[in-house]
DSSP file (Angstrom, degrees, kcal/mol; ACC not computed):
  #  RESIDUE AA STRUCTURE BP1 BP2  ACC     N-H-->O    O-->H-N    N-H-->O    O-->H-N    TCO  KAPPA ALPHA  PHI   PSI    X-CA   Y-CA   Z-CA
    1    1 A M              0   0    0      0, 0.0     2,-0.1     0, 0.0     3,-0.0   0.000 360.0 360.0 360.0 135.1   81.7  -80.6   56.8
    2    2 A A        -     0   0    0      1,-0.1     2,-0.6     2,-0.0     3,-0.0  -0.407 360.0-105.6 -75.4 147.7   78.2  -79.9   55.4
    3    3 A D    >   -     0   0    0      1,-0.2     3,-0.5    -2,-0.1    -1,-0.1  -0.632  27.0-160.8 -73.8 118.2   76.7  -76.5   55.4
    4    4 A Q  T 3  S+     0   0    0     -2,-0.6    -1,-0.2     1,-0.2    -2,-0.0   0.684  86.5  56.0 -76.2 -18.3   74.1  -76.5   58.2
    5    5 A T  T 3  S+     0   0    0      2,-0.1    -1,-0.2    -3,-0.0    14,-0.1   0.661  84.6  97.8 -88.7 -15.2   72.2  -73.5   56.8
    6    6 A A  S <  S-     0   0    0     -3,-0.5     6,-0.1     1,-0.1     2,-0.1  -0.526  80.1-116.9 -75.3 135.8   71.6  -74.9   53.4
    7    7 A P    >   -     0   0    0      0, 0.0     3,-0.8     0, 0.0    -1,-0.1  -0.378  14.6-130.2 -68.7 152.1   68.2  -76.5   52.9
    8    8 A Q  T 3  S+     0   0    0      1,-0.2    -2,-0.0     2,-0.1     0, 0.0   0.479  94.1  81.5 -83.2  -3.0   68.1  -80.2   52.1
    9    9 A D  T 3  S-     0   0    0      1,-0.0    -1,-0.2     2,-0.0    -3,-0.0   0.417 107.1-111.0 -85.3   3.7   65.8  -79.9   49.1
   10   10 A G    <   +     0   0    0     -3,-0.8    -2,-0.1     1,-0.2    -1,-0.0   0.527  64.9 150.4  84.7   6.1   68.8  -78.9   46.8
   11   11 A S        -     0   0    0      1,-0.1    -1,-0.2     8,-0.0     3,-0.1  -0.328  40.7-123.8 -72.2 158.4   67.7  -75.3   46.3
   12   12 A Q        -     0   0    0      1,-0.1    -1,-0.1    -6,-0.1     6,-0.1  -0.540  35.7 -77.9 -99.1 163.0   70.4  -72.7   45.7
   13   13 A P        -     0   0    0      0, 0.0     6,-0.2     0, 0.0    -1,-0.1  -0.285  53.9-124.0 -58.0 146.8   71.1  -69.4   47.5
   14   14 A G    >   -     0   0    0      4,-3.4     3,-1.8     6,-0.2     7,-0.1   0.040  37.5 -74.8 -81.2-168.2   68.7  -66.6   46.7
   15   15 A V  T 3  S+     0   0    0      7,-0.3     4,-0.1     1,-0.3     6,-0.1   0.816 130.4  55.3 -59.7 -34.0   69.3  -63.1   45.4
   16   16 A L  T 3  S-     0   0    0      2,-0.2    -1,-0.3     4,-0.1     3,-0.1   0.447 117.2-110.5 -83.6   0.2   70.5  -62.0   48.8
   17   17 A G  S <  S+     0   0    0     -3,-1.8     2,-0.2     1,-0.4    -2,-0.1   0.415  91.0  86.1  86.7  -3.1   73.2  -64.7   49.0
   18   18 A D  S    S-     0   0    0     -6,-0.1    -4,-3.4     2,-0.1    -1,-0.4  -0.510  93.9 -98.7-115.6-171.5   71.4  -66.6   51.7
   19   19 A F  S    S+     0   0    0     -6,-0.2     2,-0.1    -2,-0.2    -8,-0.0   0.066  74.9 128.7-101.1  25.4   68.7  -69.2   51.7
   20   20 A S  S    S-     0   0    0      1,-0.1     2,-0.7    -6,-0.0    -6,-0.2  -0.354  72.0-110.4 -71.7 163.4   65.9  -66.8   52.4
   21   21 A Q        +     0   0    0     -7,-0.1     2,-0.2    -2,-0.1    -1,-0.1  -0.244  52.7 162.6 -94.0  47.4   62.9  -66.9   50.0
   22   22 A A        -     0   0    0     -2,-0.7     2,-0.4     1,-0.1    -7,-0.3  -0.483  43.0-115.2 -64.8 134.4   63.5  -63.6   48.3
   23   23 A Q        -     0   0    0     -2,-0.2     2,-0.5    -9,-0.1    -1,-0.1  -0.595  31.8-177.8 -81.7 126.5   61.5  -63.6   45.1
   24   24 A N    >   -     0   0    0     -2,-0.4     3,-1.9     3,-0.2    -1,-0.0  -0.937  10.4-163.6-117.9 103.3   63.4  -63.4   41.8
   25   25 A L  T 3  S+     0   0    0     -2,-0.5    -1,-0.1     1,-0.3     4,-0.1   0.685  84.5  58.7 -66.3 -18.6   60.6  -63.4   39.2
   26   26 A G  T 3  S+     0   0    0      2,-0.1    -1,-0.3    -3,-0.1    -3,-0.0   0.489  99.5  67.7 -88.2  -1.8   63.0  -64.3   36.4
   27   27 A Q  S <  S-     0   0    0     -3,-1.9    -3,-0.2     1,-0.0     2,-0.1  -0.858  87.1-105.8-120.1 150.9   64.1  -67.6   38.0
   28   28 A P        +     0   0    0      0, 0.0     2,-0.3     0, 0.0    -2,-0.1  -0.376  53.5 143.9 -68.0 154.1   62.4  -70.9   38.6
   29   29 A G        -     0   0    0     -4,-0.1     5,-0.1    -2,-0.1    -6,-0.0  -0.909  54.5 -40.5-166.8-168.0   61.5  -71.5   42.2
   30   30 A H    >>  -     0   0    0     -2,-0.3     3,-1.9     1,-0.1     4,-0.6  -0.592  48.8-136.3 -74.0 129.1   58.9  -73.0   44.5
   31   31 A P  G >4 S+     0   0    0      0, 0.0     3,-1.0     0, 0.0    -1,-0.1   0.825 103.1  59.9 -57.2 -32.5   55.4  -72.2   43.2
   32   32 A E  G 34 S+     0   0    0      1,-0.2    -2,-0.0     3,-0.0     0, 0.0   0.698 102.9  53.7 -70.6 -16.0   54.1  -71.3   46.7
   33   33 A D  G <4 S+     0   0    0     -3,-1.9    -1,-0.2     2,-0.1     2,-0.1   0.571  87.8 102.7 -91.2 -10.3   56.8  -68.6   46.9
   34   34 A R    <<  -     0   0    0     -3,-1.0     2,-0.5    -4,-0.6    -9,-0.0  -0.418  65.1-138.0 -78.2 148.9   55.8  -66.8   43.7
   35   35 A V        -     0   0    0     -2,-0.1     2,-0.1     3,-0.0    -2,-0.1  -0.915  21.6-129.5-105.4 128.4   53.8  -63.6   43.6
   36   36 A S     >  -     0   0    0     -2,-0.5     4,-1.8     1,-0.1     5,-0.1  -0.413  14.2-122.7 -77.6 154.2   51.1  -63.5   41.0
   37   37 A E  H  > S+     0   0    0      1,-0.2     4,-2.5     2,-0.2     5,-0.2   0.860 113.2  56.9 -61.6 -36.1   50.7  -60.5   38.7
   38   38 A T  H  > S+     0   0    0      1,-0.2     4,-2.5     2,-0.2    -1,-0.2   0.908 105.1  50.3 -62.4 -42.9   47.2  -60.0   39.9
   39   39 A D  H  > S+     0   0    0      2,-0.2     4,-1.7     1,-0.2    -1,-0.2   0.893 110.9  49.5 -62.9 -39.6   48.4  -59.7   43.5
   40   40 A V  H  X S+     0   0    0     -4,-1.8     4,-1.9     2,-0.2     5,-0.3   0.937 111.9  47.3 -65.3 -46.6   51.0  -57.1   42.5
   41   41 A K  H  X S+     0   0    0     -4,-2.5     4,-2.8     1,-0.2    -2,-0.2   0.899 111.8  50.7 -63.0 -40.4   48.5  -55.0   40.6
   42   42 A E  H  < S+     0   0    0     -4,-2.5    -1,-0.2     1,-0.2    -2,-0.2   0.853 111.7  48.8 -65.4 -33.3   46.0  -55.1   43.4
   43   43 A A  H  < S+     0   0    0     -4,-1.7    -1,-0.2    -5,-0.2    -2,-0.2   0.835 126.8  21.8 -75.5 -33.0   48.7  -54.0   45.9
   44   44 A F  H  < S+     0   0    0     -4,-1.9     2,-0.7     1,-0.2    -2,-0.2   0.687 113.6  62.2-112.8 -22.2   50.0  -51.1   43.9
   45   45 A Q     <  +     0   0    0     -4,-2.8     2,-0.2    -5,-0.3    -1,-0.2  -0.892  59.3 153.1-115.0 106.9   47.3  -50.0   41.4
   46   46 A T    >   -     0   0    0     -2,-0.7     3,-1.1    -3,-0.1    -3,-0.0  -0.706  59.8 -99.5-118.7 174.8   44.1  -48.8   42.9
   47   47 A E  T 3  S+     0   0    0      1,-0.2    -1,-0.0    -2,-0.2    -2,-0.0   0.776 124.3  54.1 -65.3 -24.7   41.5  -46.4   41.6
   48   48 A D  T 3  S+     0   0    0      2,-0.1    -1,-0.2     0, 0.0    -3,-0.0   0.581  83.8 102.0 -85.2 -10.3   43.0  -43.7   43.8
   49   49 A T  S <  S-     0   0    0     -3,-1.1     2,-0.2     1,-0.0    -5,-0.0  -0.634  73.0-133.8 -77.8 118.9   46.5  -44.2   42.3
   50   50 A P        -     0   0    0      0, 0.0     3,-0.1     0, 0.0    -2,-0.1  -0.500   8.9-156.2 -72.7 140.6   47.2  -41.4   39.8
   51   51 A T  S    S-     0   0    0      1,-0.2     2,-0.3    -2,-0.2    -2,-0.0   0.664  79.2  -1.5 -87.5 -18.0   48.7  -42.6   36.5
   52   52 A S  S    S-     0   0    0     -3,-0.0    -1,-0.2     3,-0.0     2,-0.2  -0.961  89.0 -83.0-158.1 169.7   50.2  -39.2   35.9
   53   53 A R        -     0   0    0     -2,-0.3     2,-0.2    -3,-0.1    -2,-0.0  -0.528  50.5-103.4 -80.9 149.4   50.4  -35.8   37.6
   54   54 A A        -     0   0    0     -2,-0.2     2,-0.4     1,-0.0    -1,-0.1  -0.496  39.0-169.3 -72.9 137.5   47.5  -33.4   37.1
   55   55 A V        -     0   0    0     -2,-0.2     3,-0.0    -3,-0.0    -1,-0.0  -0.991  24.4-118.1-131.2 135.8   48.2  -30.6   34.6
   56   56 A E        -     0   0    0     -2,-0.4     2,-0.1     1,-0.1     0, 0.0  -0.511  38.7-111.4 -68.3 135.8   46.1  -27.5   33.9
   57   57 A P        -     0   0    0      0, 0.0    -1,-0.1     0, 0.0     3,-0.1  -0.401  32.9-113.1 -68.0 146.9   44.9  -27.4   30.3
   58   58 A L        -     0   0    0      1,-0.1     3,-0.1     4,-0.1    -3,-0.0  -0.458  35.0 -97.5 -76.3 150.4   46.4  -24.7   28.1
   59   59 A P    >   -     0   0    0      0, 0.0     3,-2.0     0, 0.0    -1,-0.1  -0.326  58.7 -79.4 -61.1 153.3   44.3  -21.8   26.9
   60   60 A E  T 3  S+     0   0    0      1,-0.3     3,-0.1    -3,-0.1     0, 0.0  -0.295 116.9  15.6 -60.1 133.6   43.0  -22.4   23.3
   61   61 A G  T 3  S+     0   0    0      1,-0.3     2,-0.4    -3,-0.1    -1,-0.3   0.331  96.2 120.8  87.2  -7.1   45.6  -21.7   20.7
   62   62 A E    <   -     0   0    0     -3,-2.0    -1,-0.3     1,-0.0    -4,-0.1  -0.743  52.8-144.1 -94.3 138.4   48.5  -21.6   23.1
   63   63 A K        -     0   0    0     -2,-0.4     2,-0.1    -3,-0.1    -3,-0.0  -0.720  26.5-101.6 -97.8 149.0   51.4  -24.1   22.6
   64   64 A P        -     0   0    0      0, 0.0     2,-0.4     0, 0.0    -1,-0.1  -0.438  34.8-170.5 -68.2 142.0   53.3  -25.7   25.5
   65   65 A D    >   -     0   0    0     -2,-0.1     3,-1.2     1,-0.1     4,-0.3  -0.877  13.1-174.1-137.4 101.8   56.7  -24.1   26.2
   66   66 A Q  T 3  S+     0   0    0     -2,-0.4     3,-0.2     1,-0.2     4,-0.1   0.629  85.8  57.9 -72.2 -11.4   58.9  -26.0   28.7
   67   67 A L  T >> S+     0   0    0      1,-0.2     4,-1.3     2,-0.1     3,-1.3   0.521  76.1  95.2 -93.6  -5.8   61.4  -23.2   28.7
   68   68 A A  T <4 S+     0   0    0     -3,-1.2     4,-0.5     1,-0.3     3,-0.4   0.872  85.8  47.8 -56.0 -40.7   59.0  -20.4   29.8
   69   69 A E  T 34 S+     0   0    0     -4,-0.3    -1,-0.3    -3,-0.2     4,-0.2   0.690 112.1  51.0 -75.6 -16.7   60.0  -20.8   33.5
   70   70 A H  T X> S+     0   0    0     -3,-1.3     4,-1.4     1,-0.1     3,-0.9   0.632  88.5  80.8 -92.6 -15.5   63.7  -20.7   32.6
   71   71 A L  T 3< S+     0   0    0     -4,-1.3    -1,-0.1    -3,-0.4    -2,-0.1   0.842  86.5  56.9 -63.4 -33.9   63.7  -17.6   30.5
   72   72 A D  T 34 S+     0   0    0     -4,-0.5    -1,-0.3     1,-0.2    -2,-0.1   0.773 109.5  46.6 -69.9 -23.1   63.7  -15.2   33.5
   73   73 A K  T <4 S+     0   0    0     -3,-0.9    -1,-0.2    -4,-0.2    -2,-0.2   0.738 109.1  64.0 -86.4 -25.0   66.9  -16.8   34.7
   74   74 A A  S  < S-     0   0    0     -4,-1.4     3,-0.1     1,-0.1     4,-0.0  -0.582  84.4-124.2 -97.8 160.9   68.6  -16.8   31.3
   75   75 A E  S    S-     0   0    0     -2,-0.2     2,-0.3     1,-0.2    -1,-0.1   0.866  88.5 -14.5 -71.5 -35.4   69.6  -13.7   29.2
   76   76 A D  S  > S-     0   0    0      1,-0.1     4,-1.8    -3,-0.0    -1,-0.2  -0.916  78.2 -86.6-155.0 179.6   67.6  -14.9   26.2
   77   77 A R  H  > S+     0   0    0     -2,-0.3     4,-2.4     1,-0.2     5,-0.2   0.873 121.5  57.0 -64.3 -38.6   65.8  -17.9   24.8
   78   78 A Q  H  > S+     0   0    0      1,-0.2     4,-2.2     2,-0.2    -1,-0.2   0.919 107.8  47.5 -60.1 -43.7   69.0  -19.2   23.1
   79   79 A E  H  > S+     0   0    0      1,-0.2     4,-2.7     2,-0.2    -1,-0.2   0.886 110.1  53.0 -65.0 -37.8   70.8  -19.3   26.5
   80   80 A A  H  X S+     0   0    0     -4,-1.8     4,-2.4     2,-0.2    -2,-0.2   0.893 108.4  50.5 -64.0 -39.1   67.8  -21.1   28.0
   81   81 A L  H  X S+     0   0    0     -4,-2.4     4,-2.4     2,-0.2    -2,-0.2   0.908 111.5  47.7 -64.2 -41.7   67.9  -23.7   25.3
   82   82 A I  H  X S+     0   0    0     -4,-2.2     4,-2.3     2,-0.2    -2,-0.2   0.927 111.4  50.5 -64.6 -44.5   71.7  -24.2   25.9
   83   83 A D  H  X S+     0   0    0     -4,-2.7     4,-2.2     1,-0.2    -2,-0.2   0.914 111.3  48.9 -59.1 -43.0   71.1  -24.5   29.6
   84   84 A E  H  X S+     0   0    0     -4,-2.4     4,-2.4     1,-0.2    -1,-0.2   0.919 110.2  50.0 -64.6 -43.1   68.3  -27.1   29.1
   85   85 A S  H  X S+     0   0    0     -4,-2.4     4,-1.3     1,-0.2    -1,-0.2   0.868 110.6  50.7 -65.3 -34.8   70.5  -29.2   26.8
   86   86 A L  H  X S+     0   0    0     -4,-2.3     4,-0.9     2,-0.2    -1,-0.2   0.910 110.7  48.6 -66.7 -41.8   73.3  -29.1   29.3
   87   87 A E  H >< S+     0   0    0     -4,-2.2     3,-0.5     1,-0.2    -2,-0.2   0.902 112.2  48.9 -63.6 -40.7   71.0  -30.2   32.1
   88   88 A E  H 3< S+     0   0    0     -4,-2.4    -1,-0.2     1,-0.2    -2,-0.2   0.761 110.2  51.5 -72.3 -24.1   69.6  -33.0   29.9
   89   89 A S  H >< S+     0   0    0     -4,-1.3     3,-2.7    -5,-0.2    -1,-0.2   0.628  85.7 149.0 -88.3 -13.0   73.0  -34.3   28.9
   90   90 A F  T <<  +     0   0    0     -4,-0.9     3,-0.1    -3,-0.5    -3,-0.0  -0.400  63.2  21.8 -64.3 136.1   74.4  -34.6   32.5
   91   91 A P  T 3  S+     0   0    0      0, 0.0    -1,-0.3     0, 0.0    -2,-0.1  -0.544  92.3 128.1-100.3  49.5   76.5  -36.6   33.3
   92   92 A A    <   -     0   0    0     -3,-2.7    -3,-0.1     1,-0.1    -2,-0.0  -0.302  58.7-134.6 -66.0 151.2   77.7  -37.1   29.7
   93   93 A S  S    S+     0   0    0      1,-0.2    -1,-0.1    -3,-0.1    -3,-0.1   0.802  94.7  49.8 -78.0 -28.2   81.4  -36.8   29.0
   94   94 A D  S    S-     0   0    0     -5,-0.1    -1,-0.2     3,-0.0     3,-0.1  -0.945  83.8-140.0-113.6 116.6   80.8  -34.6   25.9
   95   95 A P        -     0   0    0      0, 0.0    -9,-0.1     0, 0.0    -2,-0.0  -0.340  33.8 -93.4 -69.1 156.0   78.5  -31.6   26.3
   96   96 A P        -     0   0    0      0, 0.0     2,-0.2     0, 0.0   -10,-0.0  -0.320  42.7-106.5 -67.1 152.2   76.1  -30.9   23.5
   97   97 A S        -     0   0    0     -3,-0.1     2,-0.5     1,-0.1   -12,-0.0  -0.565  31.7-117.0 -79.4 144.7   77.2  -28.4   20.9
   98   98 A A        +     0   0    0     -2,-0.2     2,-0.3   -13,-0.0    -1,-0.1  -0.699  46.2 161.2 -82.4 125.8   75.5  -25.0   21.0
   99   99 A K        -     0   0    0     -2,-0.5     2,-0.5   -21,-0.1   -17,-0.0  -0.967  47.0 -90.8-141.9 159.0   73.6  -24.3   17.8
  100  100 A K        -     0   0    0     -2,-0.3     2,-0.5     2,-0.0   -22,-0.0  -0.573  42.6-175.1 -73.9 119.9   70.8  -21.9   16.9
  101  101 A I              0   0    0     -2,-0.5   -20,-0.1     1,-0.1    -1,-0.0  -0.973 360.0 360.0-116.7 126.9   67.5  -23.6   17.5
  102  102 A T              0   0    0     -2,-0.5    -1,-0.1   -24,-0.0    -2,-0.0   0.431 360.0 360.0-108.0 360.0   64.4  -21.7   16.4
């Protein structure tokens, strides 16, 4: 018995497993179903869309320190470095080795 839901034009099931016209940009398809790159950029990138978060500039001569906010929670800078390396390695099976970083 023939599948009554399959289209007669010979197309294959889409990404969702049905014959809906879900767009898969890496696969050939009907040209009228494709979304152009220009349409995508117009929909998501406007002049009001920030490209990054705003950051206050540092005072002259000061270097950025991503651990500054963690130092009050840690006993010292070395412990803060270890804590940061553990957070960055999660969910790794092997934790980073603790070494003196200056």
